[in-house]
N, C-alpha and C positions, 0 to 999 in steps of 0.2 A: 504494500500500500504506500508507494513512494509519494503519491499525490493524493491529498484529502478532498479533492473536488467531489468525488462520489458521495462522501459523507456529508459535505456541505449541503449538497442539493437534497439528499435523502432526508436529512434532519428537517429541512424546511418543508419538504413534501409531507412528512408525518404530522407536522404541526398544522399544515394548511393543505389538505388534500386537493390535488389539481394544480399545485404550484408548478411542477415540472412541465406539464403540458402547456400551461399558459406562458411560462418563461420561454420555452423553446419556440413556440409559435410566434411570440413577439419578436424574437431575434431573427427568425427566418423571414418573417414578413418585412422587417426593416431592411434586410439584405436585398430585397427585390426592388427597392426604390431606385428608379432610373437616374435620379439626380445625383446619386452617390458615385456614379461611374465617371469620375474625373481624375485628372492627374495631379491634383493638389497634394503637396506633401504636408501631412499633419505632424506637428511636433508636440510631444508630451513631456511635461516637466516632471522630473523625478526627485523625490526626497527619500534618502536612505536613513533608516533608524537602526543603528548598531546597538543592540541590547545584549550586554555580555556579563558573564561572571568572571571568566579568566582572561588573561591577556591573549591566549590563543584564539579565543572567540572575538576579541576586539580587533578585527581584521583591519589591515592598513588601507588608507584612502586610495592608494594606487590600485588595489584590487577592485574597489568600487568603480573607479574610473574605467578599468578594463571591462567591468561588467556592462557599463554603458556602451562601450565600444562593441562588445559582443551583441547587445541588443540591436544596435544600429546596423551592423553588418548583416545579421540574420533577417531582420525585418525589411531591409532594403535589398535583400538577395545579392549581397556583395561578398558573401563568405566564399573563400577559395574552394571549399569542398562541394560546391554546387555541381562540379564536374562529375561527382560520384552518383548523381541522380540517374536512374535507369531511363533509357530512351523512351519507354512507353509512357512515362509520366511528364516528359518535357512539355507537352502541349498545355498542361494545367498548372505548371509552376508559375509563381507570380511574385513580383516585388510589391510588398504591402504599402510602400510609400508612406511609412510611418517611421518617425525618428524620435529619439529620446535625448533629452538635455538634462544634465545633472544640475539641480538647483541648490541642493543643500545636503549636508551630512550631519546628522545628530547622533550623539553617543550618550548612552545611559548605562551605568554599571548597576547591576541588580543582584539580589540574592534569591530571586525566584527561579523555579524550574518550569519549563514549558512543555507539557506532555499532553498529546491529544488522546482521545478515546473515541469509541463509537457513539458516545452520547454527548461529547463536548469537544470543542476546539480551543487551543490555547490563546484565545484572544486577549488575555491579560497583557501580552506583549505589546498591545496597541494602547495600553492605558497607563498613564503615569502613576495613577493612584494604586495600581496593582503591580507595580514593579516594572512597567514597560515604558513606552514613549508615546505620548498623544500624537495623533495624526495632524499633519499640516493641511488645512483647507482641502478636504478630500474631493470637493467639487472641481477644483482646479489643478490638483497635483496628484500624481501617482505616488502613493506612499508605499515603500518597500521596507519591511522589517526584516532584519538579519539577526538571527539568534541561534542558539542550539536547540533544535527540536528533538525531544526525546522520542525513542521508538514507540510504535504502536504495538501493544501486546495482543496477539490473536492465537487462540488455541495453544497457549503456552509458549509461543515463539514470538520473538521481537522482529517486527518489520520496520525497515527504515522509512522515515518520512522526510522527504526532501523539501516539501513546500505545500502551500495551498493558497487559494484565492477564491473570493466570492464572485459569482457571476453578476452581471448587471441586474438590477432589480427593476423589472418592467411592470411590477404589480403595484402601482402607487394607489390604486383604489382599495387596497386591503386595509383593514382596521389597524389602529395602533396596537402594539403588542403582538403582532403576527411574527412569524418565524424570520421575516426579513431582518437582517442585522441593522443596527444603528448606523447612520451615515459615517460616523467616526471610525467604524470598523472596516470600511471599504479599503481595499488594497491587496497587497501580496505579502506573504510571509515565506521566507526561505531559510533553510539551514545554512549556517555560516560556512560549512565545508563545501557547499556547492558554488561559492563565489570565487572560483579559481578556473584556470585553464591548464593546470598541470598536476592535478592531484586525483586521489581516489577516495570515495566514501566507503569505509570498511563496514561490511554487513555480515550477518550470520548466513551460512549456507551459500553455495555457489561462489561466483567470483565477486571481487570488489567492483564498485561502480566507478568508471572513469568520469571525471568531472571536467566539462569544458565551458561552464557558465551557461549551459542551455536549460537548466532547471528554471531559471528566471524567464527565459524565452517561452517555455511551456506554460508557466503560471500566468504570465502576462496575457498569453493567449486565452486562458480561462477568464481572466479579468475583462477581456474585450469580447467575451461571448462565445468562445469556441469550446466545444466538448471534446472528449477523447475521440480519436478517430474510429474506435469501435462502437461509439454511441453508448459507452458505459455498460455494454453487455459483456458476457463471457467471463465474469469474475470467478465463477466456479467451474469453468469449462467452456468449450466452444459454443457460442450462441449467435447465430447469424440474424437474429431478429432486431439487433440494435441499429440505431440510425443517428448519425451525428448531425443531421440536418444540412449536410453539404452535398451537393449533387455530384461534384467531381472527385470525391474521395471514394475509393473502392470499399465495398462492404468488407468488414473485418470482424471476425467472430470472437476475438479476444485480444488483449493487449500483448505486445511483445514482452519478452522477459529479459530486458536489458542486454539483448544480443543484437546482431545485425544479420538475421537470416533472410537473405533475399530470395530463398526458395519457399518461404512461408506463404501459404495460400489457404486461409482458414475457411473461406466460403466460396462456393461456385466453381471449384476447380474442374476444368474440362467443359464447362458450359460456354456457349458462343458469347464472345465479347467479354469473358471474364478477365479480371486483372488480378495480379498477385497482391498481397498485403503491402501497403505503402509504408514500409518500415523507415523510409527516409523522412517521414512527416514529423514535425516538431510536436504534434499532439499524440504521438504514440509513446509507449514505454520502451522503445528501442534504445540501444546504447547511444550516448550523446555524440560519439564519434561516427555514428551512422546517420543521424538526423541532419537535414540540410534544406528543408523546403516547407513553405506554405503553398496551398493551392489557390487558384483564382476565387473559388467559392468561399474559402476560409477568409481570404482578404476582403471579399465583399461584406461578410458579416462584421469583421472588425472595424472596417471603415464606416459601416452603417451605425454601429454602436457609438462611434466617435462623433457622429453628427446627430445622434438622437439621445440614447440612454445615458451616455457619458460625454455629452457635448461640451461641458465646462472644461474638460481636459485640454481642449484645443483653442479655448478662448484666450485672448490676449489679456494677461493680468499684469503686464509690465508697469502699468500706472500705479498699482497698489503694492507690488512686490519690490521692496527697497533693499533686498538682500539682508533681511533683518530677522534676528532671533534673539529673544531674551534681552531686548533693548540695545543690542549692539548693531551698529550700522557702519558700512564703509562709504565714505564720501570723498570726492565725487566717484561715481561708478555708473558708466564707464569713466576711465581716466586716461590722460595722456602720458602719465609717468609718475604720479604721486597720489597719495591718498592719506586720509586721517581716519581715526576711529571715533565715532560718536557713541559713547557708552552711558546709557541711563539705567543700566541693570545693576545688580548686586555683584556681578562678576568682577574680580580683581585680575586684571590682565598682567601676566608675568612673562609670557613668551609669545612670539609671533613668527610664523614661517610662511614663505611664499613658495608655492609648488606649481609645477607645470601640469599639463593634463595627464602625464604619465605618473604623477605622484612623486616626482623628483624634487627635492628641496633645493631651490636656487638662491634664496636669500633668507637670512635669519635675523631677528631683532630681539634683544633682551632688555631694552630700556627705551625711554622716549615715547611712551605710549600716549602721551598727551599732545604730541606734536604731529608733524607730517612725516610720512615715510616716502623716501625717494626710491624709485625702482630703477635698478642699474641696467640701462641699455636693453630692456626687454622688448622683444618683437610684439607687435599687435597680436592679440588673441585672447583666449580664455585661460585664466589662472585661478588658483585656489589659495585662500588665506586661512591658515589653521591657527587658531588662538588657544593657548594653554593645552595644546595637543588633544583637544576635545572638540571644539567648535570649528566647523569648516564652512567657509563662505566663498561664494563665487565672486571673482573680480575680472572685469573685462578691460583690457588695455587697448585703446583705440589709437589709430595713427594721429600724430600731433598735427 
C-alpha cells in the first residue's frame, strides 16, 4: 500500500455513500470541456513543509529544489527516459504543460509520529497544533508535507507508505461535517526518503524500492484528479472491471509490483486491439525507473481541474505574496543586487545564507542584519535566502 489514495477515497465513500461516483463523474465531465484544449502553460506555486524528528529527516533544501526540477521535467515531458516508452503508446503520450515554482520552504521539528491506518490518515502533519505545519493558503498554493510516514500494518506485515493526496472535492453541495476534509488539509504528503534521485526505500519482502523523486509526481497526479491506472481495482487479485476514467489508458487489472514488466498484460490478452499494461505510466505502481509518461487523456483531466476545481492554483497572487512568513520580508524583491530584511516577528536572526537553485551556498552573512546586504556579482535569476538554517525564502535578482 505505497499510496493511500484508495483509503482516502474509500473513507469518504463510507461516510457519504455515492461520493466516488459523483467525484469521478465531475472530473471526467470537466475533462470534456473544449475550452481547456489550449497550449497555455499553467504554473503552480509550491510550498514545502519539512516536518522532522531527526536530522536525517530534515532533508536539505537542495533536495527540494531537485524535486521541483523532477516535477517540471516529468510534467513537461522533458525527462530523458521518454525514449524508453514503447512505440505502441507514443500516439497518446503528452506534455501536460504544467510547471511548478518553489515558493517557500518551512521547517518544523516535532516529537510526533505519523502513522496511517485503514481508518485514519496522519493529517496531524498538516496542523501546527498537532505537531505539524499549517498549510499556506491552500486555494493558491500546492502544499507538500515531507515527513517520515510510518508503515501501514496489514495482516501482521508492514507495508511501506510513500505518500498520499486528497483528490479535488467536487461535492460542494454536501453538508458541513461530511467526509470531505477541511480546506487546510488539501495537499500532498510524502515520505522524506522519496525526495531523492539516488536512493532506495528499504521495505520488508522482495527488493528495495529505487527512488527517483517520482512519488511526488504520482501524488500530485492524484491531487489534480487522476486515479491509479487500474481504476483502483485488483487489490486482491486481477480484476478487469476497474476504470480510471481515461479513454487512452489500457485496461489494467491490477497495479504493478514495483517492477518494470513490459510483458505484463492483465486484461484482454489476445483480443483484437488489445494493448499491454502501460507500466510506463506515472499512475501505476511500477518501478520509478520505469515510469516516464502521462497520456493525453490524463493531461486533459489535470488541466481541467486547474481551470475548475482547483483554479486558484493558477491565479496570479503576486500582488499579495510578498515572500513573507512569520513577519519576515525581503525588500526590494525582485532586486538588482541588494536587499534588506524587514523583521516584525519574534525571530532573532543570527545567520543568513544565499543559495542558488541547486542549493549551493554562494554567500554567507553572520552580522549586519539591520542593514543592507550586497550581492556579489550574481547573475539575474532565482535564488534562495535561508535564515537561521530554518526559514527559506525566494529572492529574484533582476538585470540592473
